[in-house]
C-alpha positions in Angstrom: 25.8 -10.1 -4.7 29.0 -11.1 -3.0 27.2 -11.6 0.3 25.5 -14.7 -1.3 28.8 -16.2 -2.2 30.3 -15.5 1.2 27.2 -16.9 2.9 27.6 -20.1 0.9 31.2 -20.5 1.9 30.6 -19.7 5.6 27.8 -22.3 5.7 30.1 -24.9 4.1 32.8 -24.1 6.6 30.4 -24.4 9.6 29.2 -27.7 8.2 32.8 -29.0 8.4 33.0 -27.9 12.1 29.5 -28.6 13.2 28.0 -31.2 10.9 24.7 -31.2 12.7 24.1 -27.4 12.6 21.2 -25.9 10.6 23.4 -23.8 8.3 20.4 -22.1 6.7 20.3 -19.8 9.7 23.8 -18.4 8.9 23.5 -15.0 7.3 26.1 -12.6 5.9 25.1 -9.0 5.7 26.6 -5.7 4.6 28.4 -4.0 7.5 26.5 -1.0 8.9 29.9 0.7 9.6 32.5 0.5 6.9 35.3 0.7 9.5 34.7 -2.9 10.3 34.7 -4.1 6.7 32.3 -4.7 3.9 30.4 -7.7 5.1 29.8 -9.3 8.5 28.2 -12.3 10.1 27.2 -12.7 13.8 25.5 -16.1 13.2 28.3 -18.1 14.9 27.5 -16.5 18.2 24.0 -18.0 18.4 25.4 -21.4 17.2 27.9 -21.3 20.0 25.4 -20.3 22.6 23.1 -23.2 21.7 25.9 -25.6 22.2 27.5 -23.9 25.2 30.7 -23.3 23.2 33.2 -20.5 23.3 32.1 -18.3 20.3 35.6 -17.1 19.5 36.9 -20.6 19.5 34.1 -21.6 17.2 34.8 -18.7 15.0 38.5 -19.6 14.9 37.6 -23.2 13.8 35.2 -21.9 11.1 37.8 -19.5 9.7 40.3 -22.3 9.5 37.9 -24.1 7.1 36.9 -21.0 5.2 38.2 -20.3 1.8 37.3 -16.8 0.5 40.8 -15.7 -0.6 39.7 -15.0 -4.1 37.3 -12.3 -2.9 38.5 -11.1 0.5 41.4 -10.0 2.5 42.2 -12.0 5.6 38.9 -12.6 7.5 38.9 -10.8 10.9 37.4 -12.3 14.0 36.0 -9.5 16.2 34.3 -9.2 19.5 32.5 -12.3 20.8 32.6 -14.1 17.5 31.8 -11.7 14.6 33.4 -12.4 11.3 34.3 -9.3 9.2 35.1 -9.5 5.5 36.9 -6.9 3.5 36.4 -7.4 -0.3 39.4 -7.1 -2.6 39.1 -4.4 -5.3 39.9 -7.1 -7.9 36.9 -9.1 -6.8 34.7 -6.0 -7.0 36.0 -5.4 -10.5 35.2 -9.0 -11.5 31.5 -8.4 -10.4 31.5 -5.1 -12.3 32.6 -6.9 -15.5 29.9 -9.5 -15.1 27.3 -6.8 -14.8 28.6 -5.1 -17.9 28.3 -8.3 -19.8 24.7 -8.7 -18.7 25.4 -11.8 -16.5 23.5 -10.2 -13.7 22.1 -6.8 -12.5 23.7 -7.1 -9.1 21.0 -9.5 -8.0 20.1 -13.1 -8.8 16.7 -14.5 -9.6 15.6 -16.8 -6.8 16.3 -20.5 -7.4 13.0 -21.6 -5.9 10.3 -19.1 -6.9 7.3 -18.6 -4.7 3.8 -17.9 -5.8 2.7 -14.7 -4.1 -0.7 -13.1 -4.2 -0.8 -9.4 -3.5 -4.1 -7.8 -2.5 -4.1 -4.0 -2.7 -5.9 -0.8 -3.6 -9.5 -2.0 -3.2 -11.6 1.1 -4.0 -15.3 1.2 -3.6 -17.8 1.2 -6.5 -19.7 4.4 -7.0 -17.2 6.4 -5.0 -14.3 8.5 -6.2 -10.8 7.2 -5.5 -9.3 9.5 -2.9 -6.0 10.1 -1.1 -6.8 7.3 1.3 -6.3 4.8 -1.6 -2.8 6.1 -2.6 -0.8 4.2 0.0 -2.3 0.8 -0.6 -2.1 1.2 -4.4 1.5 2.4 -4.5 2.9 0.1 -1.8 1.1 -2.9 -3.2 2.3 -2.2 -6.7 5.9 -1.7 -5.5 5.9 -5.0 -3.6 4.5 -6.9 -6.6 7.2 -5.3 -8.8 10.1 -6.3 -6.5 8.7 -9.9 -6.1 8.6 -10.2 -9.9 12.0 -8.7 -10.3 13.5 -11.4 -8.1 11.8 -14.1 -10.1 8.7 -14.9 -8.0 5.4 -15.7 -9.5 3.0 -12.9 -8.6 -0.7 -12.7 -8.8 -2.2 -9.2 -8.2 -5.8 -8.9 -7.2 -7.9 -5.8 -6.7 -10.6 -6.7 -4.2 -13.0 -3.9 -5.0 -16.0 -3.0 -2.8 -18.9 -3.8 -5.1 -21.5 -5.2 -2.7 -23.2 -4.1 0.5 -26.0 -2.0 2.0 -24.9 1.2 0.3 -26.3 -0.2 -3.0 -29.9 -0.1 -1.7 -29.6 3.6 -1.2 -27.8 4.1 -4.6 -30.6 2.1 -6.3 -33.3 4.4 -4.8 -31.4 7.5 -5.9 -30.8 6.1 -9.4 -34.4 5.3 -9.9 -35.8 8.5 -8.4 -33.3 11.4 -8.8 -30.7 10.4 -11.5 -29.5 13.2 -13.7 -28.6 11.5 -17.0 -26.5 14.4 -18.3 -24.5 14.5 -15.1 -24.1 10.7 -15.2 -22.7 11.1 -18.7 -20.2 13.9 -17.9 -19.2 12.9 -14.4 -20.5 9.4 -13.5 -18.7 9.1 -10.2 -19.7 12.6 -9.1 -23.3 11.9 -9.9 -23.3 8.5 -8.1 -21.7 10.2 -5.1 -24.3 12.9 -5.1 -27.1 10.3 -5.3 -25.7 8.4 -2.3 -25.4 11.5 -0.2 -28.9 12.7 -1.0 -30.6 9.4 -0.2 -28.4 8.7 2.8 -29.6 12.0 4.3 -33.2 11.1 3.4 -32.9 7.7 5.1 -31.7 9.4 8.3 -34.7 11.8 8.1 -37.4 9.5 6.9 -37.8 5.8 7.9 -39.9 5.2 4.8 -37.0 6.0 2.6 -34.8 3.7 4.6 -37.3 0.9 4.1 -37.3 1.6 0.4 -33.5 1.3 0.3 -33.8 -2.1 2.2 -36.3 -3.4 -0.3 -34.2 -2.4 -3.3 -31.2 -4.1 -1.7 -33.2 -7.3 -1.1 -34.4 -7.2 -4.7 -30.7 -6.9 -5.8 -29.6 -9.7 -3.6 -32.5 -11.9 -5.0 -31.4 -11.3 -8.6 -34.0 -8.7 -9.7 -33.1 -8.1 -13.4 -33.6 -4.3 -13.3 -31.5 -3.8 -10.2 -28.8 -6.1 -11.4 -28.6 -4.1 -14.7 -28.3 -0.8 -12.8 -25.7 -2.3 -10.4 -23.6 -3.6 -13.3 -23.7 -0.2 -14.9 -22.5 1.3 -11.6 -19.6 -1.1 -11.6 -18.8 -0.5 -15.3 -18.7 3.3 -14.9 -16.7 3.0 -11.7 -14.2 0.7 -13.3 -13.6 3.2 -16.1 -12.7 5.8 -13.4 -10.4 3.3 -11.6 -8.7 2.3 -14.9 -8.0 6.0 -15.7 -6.3 6.5 -12.3 -4.4 3.3 -12.6 -3.1 4.2 -16.0 -1.8 7.5 -14.7 -0.1 5.7 -11.9 1.3 2.9 -14.1 -0.5 0.2 -12.0 -2.1 -2.9 -13.4 -3.8 -5.9 -11.9 -4.0 -9.6 -13.0 -7.5 -9.9 -11.5 -10.2 -7.6 -10.2 -12.5 -9.9 -8.2 -14.9 -7.8 -6.2 -16.7 -8.8 -3.0 -19.7 -9.8 -5.1 -17.7 -12.6 -6.8 -17.6 -14.5 -3.5 -21.4 -14.3 -2.7 -22.1 -17.9 -3.7 -19.5 -19.1 -1.3 -20.6 -17.3 1.9 -23.3 -19.7 3.2 -20.9 -22.6 2.9 -18.2 -20.7 4.9 -20.6 -20.3 7.8 -21.9 -23.8 7.5 -18.5 -25.4 7.6 -17.3 -23.2 10.5 -20.5 -24.2 12.4 -20.2 -27.9 11.5 -16.6 -28.0 12.8 -17.6 -26.4 16.0 -15.5 -23.3 15.3 -18.5 -20.9 15.0 -21.3 -20.8 17.5 -24.5 -18.8 18.0 -24.2 -15.6 20.1 -27.1 -13.2 20.5 -28.5 -14.4 17.2 -25.3 -14.0 15.3 -22.7 -16.6 14.4 -19.2 -16.0 15.8 -15.8 -17.6 16.2 -14.4 -17.2 19.7 -10.7 -17.2 20.7 -10.7 -18.4 24.2 -7.1 -19.7 23.9 -5.8 -16.5 22.4 -5.1 -13.7 25.0 -4.9 -11.1 22.3 -8.2 -12.0 20.6 -10.1 -13.4 23.5 -12.2 -10.2 23.9 -12.7 -9.9 20.2 -14.8 -12.7 18.7 -15.0 -12.8 14.9 -18.6 -12.4 13.7 -19.1 -14.4 10.5 -22.9 -14.0 10.2 -24.9 -11.1 11.6 -28.1 -11.6 13.6 -30.2 -10.8 10.5 -28.6 -13.7 8.7 -26.4 -11.5 6.5 -22.7 -12.1 5.9 -20.0 -9.4 6.5 -16.5 -8.5 5.7 -15.1 -11.4 7.7 -17.2 -14.0 5.8 -16.2 -12.5 2.5 -12.5 -12.4 3.4 -12.5 -16.0 4.5 -14.3 -17.1 1.3 -11.7 -15.0 -0.7 -8.8 -16.7 1.1 -10.1 -20.2 0.3 -10.7 -19.3 -3.3 -7.2 -17.9 -3.7 -5.6 -21.0 -2.2 -7.7 -23.3 -4.4 -7.2 -21.3 -7.6 -3.6 -20.0 -7.4 -2.0 -22.2 -4.8 0.1 -19.4 -3.4 3.0 -19.8 -0.9 2.2 -16.3 0.4 -0.7 -13.9 0.4 0.0 -10.3 1.2 -2.8 -7.9 2.2 -1.9 -4.2 1.9 -4.3 -2.1 3.9 -4.3 0.7 6.5 -3.4 0.0 10.1 -7.0 0.3 11.3 -7.6 -3.2 9.9 -5.0 -4.9 12.1 -7.5 -6.5 14.4 -9.6 -7.7 11.5 -6.8 -9.5 9.8 -5.6 -11.0 13.0 -9.1 -12.5 13.4 -9.2 -13.7 9.8 -5.8 -15.4 10.0 -6.6 -17.0 13.3 -10.0 -18.3 12.1 -8.4 -19.7 8.9 -5.6 -21.5 10.7 -8.1 -23.3 12.9 -10.4 -24.0 9.9 -7.6 -25.2 7.6 -4.7 -26.3 9.8 -3.2 -28.1 6.8 -2.7 -24.9 4.8 0.9 -23.8 4.7 0.6 -20.5 2.9 2.2 -17.5 4.7 -0.5 -14.9 5.4 0.8 -11.3 5.9 -1.0 -8.1 6.7 1.2 -5.3 5.4 -0.3 -2.3 7.1 0.5 1.4 6.9 -0.1 4.7 8.7 -2.1 7.7 7.6 -1.3 10.7 5.4 -1.4 13.9 7.4 -1.7 17.5 6.4 0.7 20.2 7.5 -1.6 20.7 10.6 -0.9 17.1 11.7 -4.5 16.0 11.0 -5.7 13.7 8.3 -5.0 15.3 4.9 -8.0 17.1 3.5 -8.9 20.0 1.2 -9.1 23.5 2.7 -12.9 23.1 2.8 -12.5 19.9 4.9 -13.4 17.6 2.0 -11.5 14.4 1.4 -8.9 14.9 -1.4 -9.8 13.1 -4.6 -6.9 11.2 -6.1 -7.4 12.6 -9.6 -7.2 16.1 -8.3 -4.0 15.2 -6.3 -2.3 13.8 -9.4 -3.4 16.9 -11.5 -1.9 19.2 -8.9 1.3 17.2 -8.7 1.8 17.5 -12.5 0.9 21.2 -12.5 3.4 22.0 -9.7 6.1 19.9 -11.4 5.4 21.7 -14.8 6.0 25.1 -13.1 9.3 23.9 -11.7 10.4 22.4 -15.1 9.5 25.4 -17.1 11.2 27.8 -14.7 14.4 25.7 -15.0 14.2 25.2 -18.8 12.2 28.1 -20.3 13.5 27.3 -23.8 12.1 23.8 -23.9 8.9 23.1 -25.9 5.8 22.9 -23.8 5.1 19.3 -24.8 8.5 18.2 -23.6 8.0 20.1 -20.3 4.5 18.5 -19.8 5.9 15.0 -20.3 8.8 15.6 -17.9 6.3 17.2 -15.4 4.1 14.1 -15.6 7.0 11.8 -14.8 8.4 14.0 -12.0 5.0 14.9 -10.5 3.6 11.4 -10.3 7.0 10.1 -9.2 7.2 12.6 -6.4 3.9 11.5 -4.9 4.8 7.8 -5.2 8.3 8.3 -3.7 7.0 10.5 -0.8 4.6 7.7 0.0 7.2 4.9 -0.1 10.0 6.6 1.6 8.8 6.6 5.3 8.5 3.6 7.4 5.2 2.3 6.1 3.8 1.9 9.7 4.3 5.6 10.4 2.0 8.5 9.6 3.7 11.0 7.3 3.0 14.7 6.6 2.1 15.6 3.0 4.2 18.6 1.9 4.4 19.7 -1.7 7.6 21.7 -1.3 9.5 18.8 0.2 8.4 16.1 -2.2 9.1 18.3 -5.3 12.5 19.6 -4.0 15.6 18.9 -6.1 17.6 18.4 -3.0 17.2 15.8 -0.2 15.8 12.3 -0.4 13.1 13.0 -3.0 12.0 11.6 -6.4 13.2 14.8 -8.3 16.6 14.4 -6.7 16.9 10.8 -7.8 15.5 11.4 -11.3 17.9 14.3 -11.7 20.8 12.0 -10.6 19.8 9.6 -13.3 19.8 12.4 -15.9 23.3 13.4 -14.8 24.5 9.9 -15.4 22.9 9.9 -18.9 24.3 13.3 -19.6 27.9 11.9 -19.4 27.2 9.8 -22.5 25.5 12.7 -24.3 28.6 14.9 -23.7 31.0 12.5 -25.3 32.4 13.6 -28.6 30.1 13.3 -31.6 32.8 11.3 -33.4 33.0 8.7 -30.5 31.3 5.4 -30.9 28.5 4.6 -28.5 29.7 3.1 -25.2 30.2 -0.6 -25.7 29.5 -2.3 -22.3 30.7 -5.7 -23.5 33.9 -4.2 -24.8 34.4 -2.4 -21.5 34.0 -5.7 -19.7 37.0 -7.1 -21.6 39.4 -4.3 -20.6 41.2 -3.7 -17.3 38.9 -2.3 -14.6 41.1 -0.2 -12.2 39.4 1.0 -9.0 42.1 3.1 -7.5 40.3 6.2 -6.2 38.4 5.7 -2.9 35.2 7.2 -4.5 35.3 4.6 -7.3 35.6 1.7 -4.9 32.9 3.1 -2.6 30.5 3.5 -5.5 31.2 0.1 -6.9 30.8 -1.6 -3.5 27.5 0.1 -3.0 26.3 -1.3 -6.4 27.1 -4.8 -5.1 24.4 -4.5 -2.4 21.5 -3.9 -4.7 20.3 -7.5 -4.6 20.6 -7.6 -0.8 18.3 -4.6 -0.6 15.7 -6.1 -3.0 15.6 -9.3 -0.9 15.1 -7.3 2.3 12.2 -5.4 0.6 10.3 -8.6 -0.1 11.2 -10.3 3.2 10.0 -7.4 5.4 7.6 -5.8 2.9 9.4 -2.4 3.3 10.1 -0.4 0.1 11.7 2.4 2.1 14.8 0.2 2.2 15.1 0.6 -1.6 14.4 4.3 -1.4 17.2 4.8 1.0 19.6 2.6 -1.0 19.0 4.6 -4.1 19.4 7.9 -2.3 22.8 6.7 -0.9 23.7 5.5 -4.4 23.0 8.9 -5.9 25.1 10.5 -3.1 28.0 8.1 -3.8 27.8 8.9 -7.5 27.8 12.6 -6.9 31.0 12.3 -4.8 32.5 10.1 -7.5 31.5 12.6 -10.2 33.2 15.5 -8.4 36.4 13.6 -7.4 37.0 11.4 -10.5 36.9 13.2 -13.9 35.3 10.8 -16.4 35.6 12.4 -19.9 38.9 14.0 -19.2 40.4 10.7 -18.0 42.3 8.5 -20.5 42.7 4.8 -21.3 41.6 2.1 -19.0 40.7 4.7 -16.3 38.3 6.5 -18.6 36.7 3.2 -19.7 36.3 2.0 -16.1 34.8 5.3 -15.0 32.4 5.3 -17.9 31.5 1.7 -16.9 30.7 2.9 -13.4 28.5 5.6 -14.8 26.7 3.0 -17.0 26.2 0.6 -14.1 25.0 3.3 -11.8 22.5 4.4 -14.4 21.2 0.9 -14.8 20.7 0.4 -11.1 19.1 3.8 -10.6 16.7 3.1 -13.4 16.0 -0.5 -12.3 15.5 0.6 -8.7 13.2 3.5 -9.6 11.1 1.2 -11.8 10.9 -1.3 -9.0 9.4 1.5 -6.9 7.0 2.2 -9.7 8.7 5.4 -11.0 9.3 6.2 -14.6 12.6 7.9 -15.6 13.4 10.7 -18.0 16.7 11.4 -19.9 16.5 15.1 -19.2 15.2 17.4 -16.6 
């Protein structure tokens, strides 16, 4: 939090020295190396370069106008114009007291909230959710949570695949080979079976392929029977989706599938054509990017040669609908990296189509999940891993670990802890890497109680909470507001290090939403747990007395709050015992 106050003061000082300067570009950030201080800014160097000034002279003039004495030791000018700030322990204690009172949670809600649409998950109707959906679902949910935590208005939309050529084949299978009992017991499995059977039949027999085409045309033309079957497919699929989402703790504001935009598709092509943006090419309609070197060889087809729309048409219609309906400042699409070209095309077409639109369009792409062999993660038989099976195995493995560690606990308690730990382990392992990297799926690593894992962080939280359970039975519950009114000595280095790390929670949250990278929060929480462990070893809490005991209990309380809030922002539940 202090970086915000320091930033404001530095900007004010720069305005005194350079009244014409754009002070919004001046940023104060935590120091990467504590030897240089707690916070740092290098913004004066670029200001000096733009004006052909000596950066150290500019820095000297700014420091002369800078008043941060209540928070910092003397400001140090380093190198070619860096400003380094060392925060006074009394200032840190003041922020700790504010957090204890509930004035803040080491972050501030934004003063100008943005409306942000987050598009994520997007499974396909009549198919089981599989491991390929996990990254989009977990990453998108985490970003939505952090945006909301900071006070932004968030609209989440699950753009499910509920339209397309596959439904012609599904309709043939449904009408000719449906097993009602199987549909009742395992609807997704039965629909998947039907698709595979008819898909193979289409490859072998052109007559079956023609049947599928005719059923699709009937569906597209509003045939009552086919619409009823299609709606049942959607309903049964949504039941499966909802079951998975409940287990993951994920919810959506809207689930508007591809079919929702069908009435808008012709108008999209007509408008693009009328504006001269789309033109005929080999019977299809396409938008060409002659002035864009990156996309010049990749025109965006918005209508196929048979007159049908495609993903590009639907995504453009979706984009216009979202802007008209929710008026967002930012739209975030969370999909795998294979769709990078597609979204570059969509964004480029839209900017030419609606140059007046100011919404920020972001493709948050991610890498693949690999098995231990370095190849795409699959079952031993080579099948794609179903998401429900993956979650089951996570809970089963966690249950084994929990029961081995606590054999005396009731089974129901172990099952609940295993659910929290197992699901949390999968989520955290997915959010921890740089999202643009592929990562290897490894059960032993993700369920380990040591290292940067969910079990380690969840256990760190339980250690914090155990401090308060270990207090004498005759002691009153810890009163945070009372603690805020008492002296807050931070004399041990481990106390001050832990407290200063808590100060940066808000900075990390801001970085997560600005760069759409939850791994920043994962690493922050891991470091927090490490600082707490060193504090716990070096600074006795319950054996301390007076103001020292109160301050150390307060540090435990605040660490627990930030751990819990941070884990919840990642989408992880916490447990009081493990």
